[in-house]
N, C-alpha and C positions, 0 to 999 in steps of 0.2 A: 403414624405408620409411614406414610409416603415421605414426609419431611425427614423422619428418622432414617429411612433407607437412603435418601440422597446424601445426608450427612455422613453416614457410615461408609457408603461406597466412595464418596469423595475422599474421605480421610484414608480409607484402605488403599486407594490408588495414589496416595501422597499428592493430592491436588489441593491448591488453594481455591477459594471461591472465584478468584480472578482467572485461574487456569481453566476451571470448568466453564466459566462464562465465555471465555475465548473459544472453547471447543463447541459450545452450543450456539454461539452467535447472539448472546444477550449481555446485559450489564451485570457487574458483580452484585449490584443491588437486587437484581431479579433473583439471583441465586440465594441471596440472604433472605429475601421474602419467601421463597419456596421452602428454605430450610426452617424458617420460623413458623411455617404453616399459615401465614397470612394470605398468601396467594398460591396458586398451583400453575405449573406450566401447561400450555395447551397440548393437544394430542401430538402435534408434530414435534414440539420441543421434548415431550415425554419420550417419544420414540428415539430421538437423537440421544437423550440421556441414557436410555437403556442400551443403545448401541455403544456409546462411549464406555459404559461400565461393563459391557459384555454380559448383560443379564436380560431376562425376558421382560417385556413391558408389564405383564401380569405380576411378576415378582416385584418389580420396582414399585408398583402401585399397592400391592396387597400383601406382600410378605411380612409376617409378624415374627420377629426374632424370638420373642418371649414364648412362642409356641414351638420353637425349633431349637431349644436348649441354649438360647442366647446367641446362636450363630447368625452371622450376617447373611445377606442375600447370596445364594449360590450362583456360580456362573451359569450361563444359558446351557441347557441340556443336562445339568447336574441337579440332583434332587435330594432332599432329606424327607423321607417318608414317615419317620417316627421310629419308635422302639417297639420291638415285638418280644414276646416271652416264649421261650422254648418250652414245649410241653414235656411231660415225663417220658414220652417215647420219641422225643426229638422233633416233634412237629412244630412248624412255624407258620403262622398265618400272615400272608403277604397283605399289607394294607391296601384298601380299595383303590386309593389314588394311584398307587404303584401298578396295580393290575390294569387300571384304565390306561395310564400313560404307555405301558408296554404291551397292551393288548393281550394280557394273560387271562385265559378263560378256564372254566372247569374242564378238567381232563387234559389240559396242556401238560407237556413234560418239561421239567426244569432240570438243567444240568447244574450240579453244585461243584464249583471249582475252589481250590484252596491254595494259599501260599502262606506258609507259616510266618512270614514277615509282614504280609499285607492283609491277610484275613480271608474271608469267604466271599465268593461272588456267586450269584444266581443268574443263570443265562437260559433263555428259552432254547430248548434243544434243537428245534428245527432250523432256525437261522444259524446257530453256531455250527451244527454239523454240516450244513451246506458250505459254509465258509471254510471249515476245516478240510472237507473233501476237496474243494477247489485248490487249496494250498497243497494238499498231499499229492494231487495229480500233477500239479505244476502247469506251466503254460502249454497251450496246444501248439505244436510246431507249425501247423497250417495257419495260425492266426497272426 
């Protein structure tokens, strides 16, 4: 999993083992060892790897593409929470991990936005409406 993620991210970023080694400050052989699973980078090197690839350290180490429709590690702050089934009355159950990441609790209101070309987005109402209200009012002349 960890070694597979390094390989996929390196190739996705069009980097050779030598390119990655230069960015991390290690030898190409170290990268080859990490990719083969024979050794693992230390924590500091792992953090630099995650930063180079723009992913979270947790996803670099633990992301399983086979559990996520074969998709590679998503960029930091982007998530794949899984597939949901729409019930006969249009209800959708938001996955527990998504509720935790976004602080969604029972009773919260969710705004459903749509773009026919992009799809549907779910946004917590309170934060969106505060932002929308601030935009609508415009800048304060006294500020």
